[in-house]
N, C-alpha and C positions, 0 to 999 in steps of 0.2 A: 776834825772831819765833820763836825756838826754844822749844818747850814744855818742854824739859829745863832751860833756863836759869833761874837764880834770879831774874833781873830780866826775865822774859818779859812782853811787852806785847801783850795780846790785840788791841788796836786798831791796832797797827802794820801797815802794808801793804807796806813795803820794809825789807829787812834792812840795818841800818847798821853791823854788826860790833861792837856794844856788848854782846853777850851775855856773861854770866859764869856759869860752871858750877862747882858745888861737887863736890869729889871726897872721899868719905869712905873712908879706908884706914888700915891699920895703919902707924904711923910709928915703931914700936919696932924699932931695929936688931937687937935680940937675938931677935926673933920669927922663926919660920920663914917667915911671910908678910909680911915687911917690904917696904913699897912705897917704893923710892927715888924721889925727886922728879925727879932728872935736871935737864933744862932745859925745863920745861913752858911753853906759851904763856901770855900775859897773861890769856887768857879763863878759865883754870883757877884755882880757889880751893881749896887743900887744907884739909881739916878732919879732925883726928885721930879715929880710931875705935878706942879701946883694946879694946873688947869683941870686936872681930874678930881680935885678935892671937892666934896659935897659939903657945903656949910651946914652947920647944925642950927636951923632957924625954927622956932616954935610958932604955932598959930593954928588956924582952922584949915584943915586939908581937904574938906569935903566940898566939891564943886557945887552941889545943890544947896549949900548953906547960905544964909543971908550975908554972913561975914567971911566968906571964903577968901583965903590968902593964897594966891597962886605961887608965892615965893616960899611958903612954909614947907619945911621938910620933916618936921616933927610935930605931932598933934599934942596940943596942950589942953584939950577939953573945952575949948571956948566956942565951938560951933553953935550957931543959933539957927533953928529951922522953923519953917512955917508950912502949913498944909496948903498945897497948891491944887486948885480945882475950879469947877464952875460954881459961881455964886449967884447965878440967875435962877430964881425959884421956878420959872416957867420952862426951864430946860429939862430934857429927859434925864440928864446926868447931873442934876443939881446936887451939890454936896454941902450940907449945912455946916460942916466943920471947916470948909475952905476959908483960908485967910488971905490968899493971894490968887489973883486970876492968872491964868496962863497968858503968854504974850498975845496981845490983841484979843483976849477973851475967846481964843479959838478952841478952848477946851469944852465950851458949851455946845451941846447937841440940841439945837432948837427944833421943836416939832414942826412938821408940815402936815396940816390937816387935809383930809380927803378920804376917798374910798380906797382902802388899802387891800381889799380882797381881789385877787386876780381873776376869780370866777365871776365877778360882778360885771354887769353891762357897762357901768360907768367907772371902771377901775382906773385909778390914778397911779401910774408907776412911780411918781415922785413922792407920793404920800408916805410919811413915816408913822403917822398916828391916824387910826381910823376914827372918823367923826360920825359914823352911823348913817351916812348918806347913801350907802351902797344899794343898788337896785339889782335884785337877783331874779331874772326872768325864768319862767318855767318853759323850757324848750321841749317840744314833743310834736306829734303828728296832729295837724289841724284839719285834715281831710276826713269828713264824716264817712266817706266810702271805705276807708281803710279799716282793717281788722284791729289795728292798734290805735285807733282814734282816741285822742286824749282831749276831752271837752274843756278842760281847765288850762290847757297849754296857752301861753301868751305869745309864743313864737314857734314857727315851724322849723324843725331841725332836719327835714329831708328824710325822715325814717319811716314815712308812711308805707305800710304793706297792704297794697290793694290786690286782693286775690282774684284770680281769673285765668283764662287761657292766654298764655303768653307766646304761643307758637304762631308766627306769621304764616298765613296761608291756610291755617286750620279754619273749619267752618265756624267755630265759636270763638275765634280770635278776638281778644279784647285789647285794643291798643292802649287803654289806660291802665291795664293790669301790669304790675311789676313783680308779682310773686306767683309762681305757678301753683295751682291748687289741684291739679289732676283732672280738671274739667275738659281738657282738650280731647276730642275723639282721636282714635288712632289715625295716623297720617301715612297710610300705606302708599308706596310708589306704584305707579302703573301708567298705562298709556291713556292720556287725557284728550287725545284727538278723536272727535266723533267720526271722522272719516276713516279711521283705522278699523281693520277687521276685529282687533282685540280691544276696542275701546272699552275702558273701565270707568263707568260713571261714578263708582265709589272711590276712585283714587283721588287723594288730596295733593299728592306730589307728582309732578309730571316727570316721566322718564322716557324721553323720546327714543332711546335705544331699545325700548321694549315694543314699540309700535310695529304692527304687521299690516302691510298694505297689499290688497289684492289688485291685480290689473294685468294688462298684457305685457309679457316679458319678452315677446318676439320682436327684435329690432326691425324685421322686415314687414311687420304688420302695420296697417294704416293707423291703428290706435295704440301704438307702442307707448308704454308709460315708463319712463326711466326711474320714477320713484317707487314703482311696485317692488315688493320684496318676495312675492310669490305669484305664480300664474293662476288666474281664476277662470280660465276658459273663455275670456271675453275678446280674445284677439280677432280682429277682422282682417282677413287676407285681402290683399289688393286685387282689383279686377285685372285679369290678364287679357291682353290684346295687343294689337300692333300699334305701337306708339310712334312709328315712322311716318311723318306727315307726307312723304313722297311716295309711300307705298299705295298699292291699289286698294288694300283692305285696311287702311289707316282708320282707327277709331279714337276720336278725341276723348271718349269716356274711359278709355283704358288707363289704369294706374301703374301698371308695370308691363313691360314688354314680355310677350309670351315666349320669346326666344325662338325665332325661325319661322313664325307663322305669317310674317309680312310677305306680300306678293307684289311683284313689280307691275307697273301699269302696262296694259296691253294697248298697242297703237294700231289703227287700221285707217285706210284711205277711202274716201267717197268719190266716185267717178267711174267712167267706163273706159275700157281700153288700157293697154299697158303704157301707151304713150301719153295718155292723159294723166297729168300729175294729181288730179283730184284734190281732196281736202283731208288733212290728217285729223283724227279724233282719238281721244283717250277714254278708257272705261275703268271704273273702280268697282271692285267686288264689295258687297256689304261686309263691314268689319264685325267680328264676333268678340263678345266679352266672356271670358272663361272664368268659372267659379262654381261654388256649390249651389245647385239649383233646388235642393231639397228643403222645403220650408220647415221641416221638423228637425233639421240638423242644427247643431250648435253654431256652425259657421256658415249658415245660409246667407247667400248674396242675392238680394232681390233684383239687382241690376244685371246679373249674369244672364247671358243668352245661350251659353253653351256650358254644360257640366264638365268639370275636369277631374271627377272622381276623388275630390278632396273632402267630401262631406264626412263629418264626425258626429256620431249619434249623441244626443243630449243625455248626460247622466249627472244628476244633481248630487252634490256631496262636498265635503271639505277638501280642498286641494292644497292647503298649507301643510307642508311636511312637519312643521313645529307644533301643530295643533294636536290636541289629545285625540280628536276624532278624524284624523287624516284618512281619506279614502283614495287609494291609488287609482281606482277605476273611474273616479269622477272626472267629468269633462267641463262642468260648470260649477264654480265654487259657491257654497253658501253654508251658513250655520256652523262655522268653525268654533270650537270650544278650546280655551287655553288654560294652562296651569297657572294657578295663583298661589304663591308661597307666602305664608303669614302665620300669625299666632292663632292657633285653633282652640285655645283654652278659653272657654266662655267666661271664666272667672277672672281672667287677666285684664289689665288696664288697657292693653292694645289688642283685644280680641278682634279678629277680622272674620266676619261672617262669610265672606266670599272666598275664603282660603280653601283651596283644594288639596293642599299639602302643608302640614305643619313645619315650622322651622325650629331648629335646635337652639335652645337657650335664647330665643328672641322675645319670649313673653315677659311682660313687665308685671310684677306682682302688685296687687291692689292692697296697699298698706295704709289704712286710715290713721289720721293723727293731725296734730297741729303743725301747719307748715309756715306760719307767720312768726318769725323770730322777734321782730321789733328791734329796738335799740335802746341803750341806756338814755334816760332813766326809766323808760317804759318798755319792759321786755316780757315776753311770754315765759311763764314758769314751767310750762309743759311742752315746750318746743320739741318736736320729734324730727331730727335730721333724716331719718330713714323713711319717713312718711312719703307716700306717692299720691295720696288723695286727702285733701283737707276735709276734716269731718266737723268743722265748726266748734271744736272743743278748746280753742286757744283761751288761756286764762292769763291776762296781763297783770303785772305787778309794777307799781310805780315806786321807785326808790328815791325818796326825797327826805329832807330834814323835817322832822316833826317836833323837835325840841324848841319850845318857845324862847329859850334862853340863847339859842344860836342866832348868829347874824343872818344866815340864809334860811331862816325858818319861813315856810310858806303856810300861812294860816288857813284853816278851814279844810285841809285835805282829808282829815279823818272823818269829816262829816259827809263826804260825797260817797253815796252807796255804790255808784257805778264804777268806782275806782278802788282797787285794792292797793294799800300802801304799806311800806315798811320804812322805818326811820334809818337813814344812812346819809353819809356825806356832810354831816353838820360841820360848820366852821364857826369858830368863836373868836371874839375880840376880847382882849384882857391884858393883864400884865405878863409880858413874856420874859422879863428879867428874872432868871433863877435865883438871883441874890436878894430880890425884893421880898419883904415879909408877906406880901399878898400875891405872890407869883401864882399864876393859873396855868397848870400843866396842859390844859386843853387848848389854851389860846395859841393861835398861829399868827395873829396880827396884833400889834401893840395898839392899845387904846389910850395910853397916857395916864393910866391909873396907878402905876407902880409907886409903892412906898419904899423909896430907896434908903438903905441904912447909911449912917455916917461912914465916910471912908477916910483912910489914912494908914500910917504904918502901924501894924499890929504886933511887931516883934519887940518884946521887952528889951532885948539885947541891943537894939538899934539906937543910934544917937538921936534919931528923930521919932522915937516911939510916941504914939498918940493914944493914951489910955481910953479916950471916949470913942475911938474908932471901932466899928463892928465889922468892917470889910476892908481887907488890905488892898491898897491901891498901887502896890509895887514900887513905892517910893522909899522903902527902908534903906538906911545908910548904916552899915556896920563897919566900924573903923578898926583896923588891926593890920598885922603883917600879911601881905597878899602873895608872898613868894613861897611856893610849895617847897623849895629847896632849903628853906631856913627852919631852924628849930622853933622859931617864934611864930611860924605860920599858923594862921587862923582860917579854917575853911570857910566860915560864914562871912569873912570880911569882904567888903566891896570897895573900900577906900583904904589905901595904905597910909599908916600913921607914922612911918619912919622908925618903927621898933625893930624892923628886920636888921640883923647883923649884916654889914656890907661885905660884899665879896671882894676877895683879892685874887686876881687871875694869875695862875702860874702852874708849874709842874708840881704835882703832889706825890710823885713816886720817889721814895728815898733812894732807890738804886740808880736814879737818873743822874746824869752829870749836872743838870741844871735844876735840881730839886730845890723848891722854895718852901721852907717850913711854914711861912705865914700864909701861903696860898689856901684859899677856901673854895675855889672853883677852878676848873680846868680839866681837860681830858688828856688821854695819852698822846694826842697829837702835839701837845706842847712840850713833851718830854724828849730829851735826847738820851736814848737808851743805848748802851754798848753791849754787844753780845755776838753770837754766831749768826752771820747773815747769809750763809750758804745753804740753799734749799736742799741740797743732797746730803747734808750732814745729819747725823743722828740727833743732834740737839739743836737743830735749826730753830731760831727764835724769830717769828714773823714780826714781832713788835720792835725788834732791834733795828736801829738805823745807823749804828756805828760798829764797824768790824773791829773786834779786839783780838790781838794776836794770841793764838793758842786756845781760843775759846771753843773752837769746833771739835766735835768728836766724829771721826770718820768710820765708815763701815768697813769690816774685814770679812772677805769671802771664805767659804769652807763648808764642810759637812756639819750640819747642826743636829743630825739624828744620833742619839746616844746608842742606838742599836747597830749602827754601822761600824764596820771594821776600821774605817778611816775617820771616825768622829773627831772633830776639832772643837774643844771646849771654848777656845777664845774666839771662834767665828761668830759674827753678828748677823751675817746674811748667808743663807744657804745658796750654794752655787751649783747644786744638782750633781755633785761629785760623789755622793754617798754610795758605798758599796755594801749591800745587805744581802746575805745568803738566805735562801728559802725556796719553797716550791712556787714556780711561776706558771704552772699549767692551770688554766682556768677550769678544766674539767676535774681536777684533783679535789679530793675531799679536804685536803689540808692546804689548799691554795692560800698563799700569803700575799696580800695586795701591796705590802711595802717592800717585798723582795725585789732586788734588781738583778740578781744572778741565781740561776737554778743550781741547787746543791744536791739534786738526785733524791730528795726525800719525798717526792710526790707519791700519794697513795690514791689509786683510782679503783673504786669498787664497781664491779660489773654485775649485772643481773637484770631482772625484769623491771622496766621503768613504767609500765602501763598500770595506772592505779586501779583499773577495773579488773585486772587479772587476779586469779586466786593466789598466785605466788609473787605478788607485787613486793619489791624490796625498796623501802623508802630511802635507804642510804646509797643505792646504786646510782651512779652518774652516767654510765654507758650501758645501753640496752644490748643484751647478748642473745636476743631472739628466743629466750627460754620461757616466755610468758605462757601460762596455762589457763584455759577458760573451761570450767566444768559446767555443764548444763544439758538441756535436752537438744539433741542433734537431729530429731525427726521433724522434717518440715511440715508434716501433716498434723503435728500435735499443736494444741492451743497455746502451749507455753514454749513453743519453739524459740531457741536462742541462736540468732544468726552468728554470734561470736564464739559459740561453744565449739571447742576442739576435742573435748573429752566427754563421753557420755556419762550422765549422772544416774541414768536408770529411773528418772522421775518424770517422764513425759506424761502429759495429761491430754485426754481426748474428749471431744464432745460426745453426747449420747449417740448420735448417728454419725458414724465415721465416714468420711468421704471415700468414694471408691478408689482403689489403688490405681495408679497410672497404668495404661495398657503396656504390654511388653513391647520392646522395640521390634520393628519389622525384621523378618528373617532375611538374611542375605543369600540363602540357598535358593536356587531355581529348580 
């Protein structure tokens, strides 16, 4: 039944032990992988496989050796090595021990000279060795008007802090200033229109919505002003008269019809006698202009010829209802005063002298300090971000390299009295190779001065060990067995020398049908194991792939509890049929959780189950309402116990006892 067998029968249902297995292996005793037969079982049939034999040829097995033999399978100690490396003394990686150049001499790292510092103005990104030609400009503010002016700066870095008023529209606005120094006067908003009644000459910011304009607000008046926001008593009433040109009293000076005062023309005839037709004539009455004729009235009409009782006495005062001094009796407006809201704190930065009412939380504190921060490398050491007024106290410090040994050293800085300096940001050129004898830990750029030690294999156990080498170049060749599964395995070995015992692949399980005693490698997948292949059997063997008759042990159902009346000792699987007598009442004190039938033995203790009661019974399972609570039952006592049902006689009262409750009302009439 084994699929690996040469005589496998697909129709067989029971393994009969007749399987035969063919083993193809090298049977040449001189080969490295010779498979000795030993004493194999009868089920194995050996078949020689000459093509798999590995000849036993000695020679140099290291590919990096000068005399490497690609056909050699066994190392004979004949390998000859040479140190491979750069032999050009001008190269950065020159190796004085090198005997052989790499292919095309590509192992040499030839230097490219130039400015290798990225911070230099003439930085060469392709340079690998600094040649000392770097130009390090000192960037800073070159504007003498700036607070952070650096007189020794060679290039402007855009960091100039020019103090002044930076608020456009302010009286002291400085268009060249870029740092606010608190010098701008307050810029209160107000009406800036001189034609307005509330014109504020002190306002810097125009707020057209605040402007108040006096004028005539009567649409029927001759001088009606649509833009007026309040009436100022200046309205001029139109002259009333007859505006009908065909009327007898038509007046061309009338501005509005007086409504019903026009008279028709009167016609009469010139001539004598009724029969004489005569000559028709028309007569006009003189037209009148109606208006106020009182020169002292506010609405006096000098052209009026007839008074219409419309005169209004002149009363000077403020007629704007939004003004502080509004006078409801005034008929001609003048002298209006308006509320101005602003900071009324004279010590504040935005103090408004014209304010009539202070504003909440609008005053800006006057905080003196340094307001010019500057920028690296020239920054103010005492910059105060909370300052609102610059007090001229800024103290600037130049951070630059003062070390004469640094590549970016700027000479002469320490001698300039006007500039305070601290040494920082120094960059050094030197030997950056940590393996070199003269390695400079400060150096960030290579200058080609490294004294490189001789390099080669420094492992004494290696076949190409170089005693003169001081730095390992990673070329070590350790020859030995490289197969971790062999007893000859050498962990340090990088090249196999043929000393590993060769593997013979086969089944290594003695219980298998195709067990190969000579096998040195192979897993369970190569074995044909016979056993119980039924997963429901008690002794199911997942490794078995051949079913053997009678090998399986089957489960037997029954009661497996020894306490049951129907206990079956031969049962291997409990089928739930156990019959166990006992107390099955969950409330009973002797409840048995394994009992399947009640035998009448249940014991249930009754009593008080309230653990706060004075007669609490810890073994009671059912409460019988017998709980007793002893305590003070008087609700007026300070230690009154709401749960108490039995008086204890120990009630406690405060020094001043509360008055007893009033008696219930009588029901008698």
